BADRENVEX-681948 format. One line per field, with one value per residue (C-alpha): residue in three letters; x, y, z. Coordinates in steps of 0.25 Angstrom, whole numbers, plus 2048, in hexadecimal, padded with zeros to 3 digits. Layout:
! residues N
residuo c(ala|...) .
x c(X|...) .
y c(Y|...) .
z c(Z|...) .
END
This chain:
! residues 176
residuo c(met|arg|glu|gly|asn|ser|pro|arg|val|glu|cys|glu|val|his|val|glu|ala|asp|pro|asp|arg|val|trp|glu|leu|val|thr|asp|ile|glu|leu|pro|ala|arg|phe|ser|pro|glu|leu|gln|arg|val|arg|trp|leu|asp|gly|ala|asp|arg|leu|gly|leu|gly|ala|arg|phe|glu|gly|his|asn|cys|asn|gln|ala|leu|gly|gln|trp|arg|thr|val|ser|gln|val|val|glu|leu|glu|ala|pro|arg|ala|phe|ala|trp|ala|val|leu|asp|pro|asp|gly|arg|tyr|gly|asn|gly|ala|thr|asp|pro|gln|ala|pro|met|ala|thr|trp|arg|phe|asp|leu|thr|pro|ala|ala|gly|gly|thr|arg|leu|arg|his|ala|ala|arg|leu|gly|pro|ala|arg|ser|gly|leu|asp|leu|ala|ile|glu|asp|ile|pro|asp|lys|glu|asp|ala|ile|ile|glu|his|arg|leu|ala|asp|leu|arg|ala|ala|met|gln|glu|thr|leu|his|gly|ile|lys|ala|leu|ala|glu|gln|ser|arg) .
x c(E7F|E86|E90|E8F|E82|E7C|E6E|E67|E58|E54|E46|E41|E36|E32|E31|E28|E33|E40|E4D|E53|E48|E48|E59|E56|E4E|E57|E64|E5E|E64|E5B|E4F|E4F|E4E|E41|E3B|E44|E40|E4F|E57|E55|E5D|E69|E74|E7E|E8D|E99|E94|E8B|E80|E7C|E7C|E8B|E92|E9B|E92|E8E|E80|E7D|E71|E6A|E61|E58|E54|E4B|E54|E61|E5E|E66|E73|E7B|E80|E88|E87|E8E|E89|E90|E88|E81|E7C|E71|E65|E68|E6F|E72|E78|E81|E88|E84|E8D|E91|E9A|E98|E9B|E8D|E8D|E9A|EA4|EA2|E9F|EA4|EA8|E9E|EA0|E9E|E94|E87|E7E|E7D|E6F|E6B|E61|E60|E58|E53|E4A|E3D|E2E|E2F|E36|E41|E44|E4A|E51|E57|E5F|E68|E73|E78|E88|E90|E94|E8D|E81|E77|E71|E7E|E7D|E6E|E73|E7E|E73|E6B|E74|E69|E5F|E69|E60|E52|E5A|E5E|E51|E4B|E55|E53|E45|E45|E4F|E46|E39|E41|E46|E3A|E34|E3E|E3D|E2E|E31|E3A|E30|E26|E2E|E34|E25|E20|E29|E24) .
y c(520|514|518|51E|51E|52E|52D|537|53E|548|54D|556|55E|565|576|57F|589|58B|584|593|596|587|58B|599|590|583|58B|594|58C|58F|58C|57E|581|586|57A|56E|568|566|572|57D|589|58B|597|59A|597|59E|5AB|5A5|5AC|5A6|598|595|587|583|58D|587|589|583|57C|579|56D|567|558|552|545|54B|558|564|568|571|56D|576|575|577|57A|56F|570|57E|57D|589|584|577|570|575|56D|56C|563|563|563|55E|56B|569|55B|557|548|545|549|558|556|565|55F|561|555|54D|552|54F|54E|557|55D|562|569|566|56D|56A|572|569|56B|579|57B|574|566|568|55C|55C|552|54D|545|543|53E|53B|541|53D|542|542|535|52F|530|52C|520|51D|51E|513|50C|501|50A|513|511|515|522|526|525|52C|536|538|539|545|54B|547|54E|55B|55B|55B|567|56F|56C|56F|57A|580|57C|584|590|590|58D|598|5A2|59E) .
z c(0D1|0CB|0C3|0B6|0B8|0B5|0B4|0AB|0AC|0A0|09F|093|08F|081|086|07C|07A|073|077|07B|084|08B|08C|092|09D|09E|09F|0AB|0B6|0C0|0B9|0BD|0CC|0C9|0C4|0CB|0D8|0DC|0D6|0DF|0DB|0D1|0CF|0C5|0CE|0C7|0C6|0BA|0B8|0A9|0A2|09C|09B|0A7|0B0|0BE|0C7|0D3|0D7|0E5|0E5|0EE|0EF|0FA|0F7|0F5|0FD|0F9|0F2|0E8|0DB|0D1|0C1|0B6|0A8|0A0|092|08D|07F|07E|07A|07A|086|094|0A0|0AD|0B5|0C3|0CD|0DC|0E2|0EF|0F1|0F5|0EE|0F1|0E6|0E3|0D5|0CE|0C1|0B6|0AE|0BA|0BF|0CA|0BE|0B1|0AD|0A1|096|088|080|071|068|064|060|060|06E|077|07B|089|090|09F|0A1|0AF|0AE|0BC|0C0|0BF|0CC|0DA|0DF|0E6|0DF|0E1|0F2|0EF|0E9|0F3|0FF|0F8|0EC|0EA|0E4|0DB|0D0|0D9|0DE|0CF|0C9|0D4|0D2|0C3|0C5|0CD|0C5|0B9|0C0|0C3|0B5|0B0|0B8|0B4|0A6|0A7|0AF|0A3|099|09F|0A0|094|08A|095|08E|080) .
END
């Protein structure tokens, strides 16, 4: 990717449930795998079995263009019931640099919750970079198509994020 360029994507939905209920769902690290076409499974690492700042979890992903890969994520922000963010790392060095520093991850993902209109405005966002990822490999293969490659990846992520948000919304509203 162009140096200093960290593409972002975000989606939001209004959930007819209070922030505490929505928080229970977004902080269940296994839940997104139920809705995401890319994230296949997730598990806590280091003997952790619950959420905490600095806690780590492993994710397994599959994508037709990128194949299968493993990431390790570290919780970098946790403010109940408002913000949950995690940095995605590349401990296996799949993308060339073995990004293991949560301050310079392959990506940072987050959920933000805001009380709104008797429910919760739920925003899901991702920022790619600054460390290398599969996006960098694709751009290196076809550098003259960089903009199109980035737009395609962001569109895939946006679609997956919307599926996750709608799944969380349905679960939260079902339990009312």
